[in-house]
C-alpha positions in Angstrom: 111.2 90.2 78.1 112.0 91.5 81.6 108.8 93.4 82.3 105.3 92.9 80.9 101.9 94.5 81.7 99.1 92.3 82.7 95.5 93.6 82.7 93.0 92.2 85.1 89.4 92.8 85.9 90.4 94.1 89.3 92.9 96.6 87.8 96.4 96.7 86.4 99.2 94.5 87.6 102.8 94.6 86.9 104.7 91.4 86.3 108.3 90.7 85.9 109.8 87.4 84.8 112.6 86.3 87.1 115.7 84.5 85.9 115.5 82.2 89.0 113.4 79.1 88.2 111.3 81.0 85.7 108.9 82.3 88.3 107.0 85.5 87.6 106.7 88.3 90.2 103.4 90.2 89.8 100.9 92.5 91.7 97.5 91.2 92.5 94.8 92.2 94.9 94.7 90.3 98.2 91.4 89.2 100.0 91.2 92.6 101.6 91.5 94.4 98.2 95.0 95.7 98.7 97.7 95.4 96.1 100.3 92.8 97.0 103.3 91.1 95.4 102.9 87.4 94.4 105.1 84.9 92.6 103.7 82.2 90.2 105.1 79.6 87.8 104.6 80.4 84.1 101.8 77.8 84.0 99.9 79.8 86.6 100.4 77.4 89.4 102.3 77.6 92.7 101.0 81.2 93.5 102.8 82.5 96.6 102.0 85.9 98.4 105.2 87.7 99.4 103.9 91.0 100.8 101.1 91.5 103.3 101.1 95.1 104.6 100.0 98.3 102.9 99.8 98.3 99.1 102.8 97.0 97.2 103.6 96.7 93.5 106.0 97.2 90.6 108.1 94.1 91.5 111.5 94.0 89.6 113.8 91.0 89.8 117.5 91.4 90.3 119.4 89.8 87.4 120.6 87.0 89.6 117.1 86.1 90.6 117.9 86.4 94.3 116.1 89.7 95.2 113.0 91.7 94.2 112.8 95.5 94.4 109.3 97.0 94.8 107.3 100.1 95.7 105.1 100.3 98.8 102.3 102.8 98.5 100.5 104.4 101.5 98.2 107.3 101.0 99.9 109.9 98.8 103.5 108.6 99.4 105.5 105.6 98.2 108.7 104.0 99.2 111.2 101.7 97.7 111.7 98.3 99.2 113.8 95.1 98.6 113.3 91.6 99.6 114.7 88.1 99.0 113.1 86.1 96.1 111.0 84.2 98.7 109.6 87.3 100.3 111.9 87.2 103.4 114.2 90.0 104.6 111.9 92.8 103.5 113.5 96.2 104.0 112.0 99.6 103.1 114.9 101.8 101.9 113.3 105.2 101.6 110.9 107.4 99.5 110.5 106.7 95.8 108.8 104.7 93.1 109.5 102.6 90.0 112.7 100.9 91.1 115.1 99.2 88.7 118.3 97.2 89.4 121.7 98.2 87.9 123.1 95.4 85.8 125.5 94.2 88.5 122.7 94.3 91.2 124.5 96.6 93.6 122.4 99.8 93.0 118.8 100.8 92.4 117.6 103.6 90.2 114.1 105.0 91.0 111.9 108.1 90.5 111.3 110.5 93.3 109.6 113.8 93.9 108.9 115.9 90.8 109.9 113.0 88.5 113.6 113.2 89.4 115.7 110.2 88.8 117.8 109.0 91.8 120.2 106.2 92.4 121.2 104.4 95.7 123.0 101.4 96.8 120.9 98.2 97.2 121.1 98.6 100.9 119.6 102.1 100.8 122.9 104.0 101.4 124.5 106.6 99.2 121.2 107.9 97.8 121.7 110.8 95.4 119.9 112.4 92.4 121.2 111.9 88.9 
């Protein structure tokens, strides 16, 4: 299963199992109460925080396990971001929420204003509505 919903006392977290090393990417609250993306092993050990600014969630692994797409939320707006599996090379691509990778990992589909479905290249270029 690629995506599963994890309920916690502090709220709802999204978790996606990554094909790389079986690690799980999920959203948890940090010490300041903000939503952040972490990875853990399936046994619950080896937790590593990947994001540290704003509120971040909805992590989705690329099929090759090398990258994670996510949403960064700030106030009433949200943006789509991507990063390497270890949290490095984070890049915010533009407005949107609920990203998902194309099967070949070259594009991202996401929701934007008024629930429209959009698609863009994984580097943020060629953004267009479907």
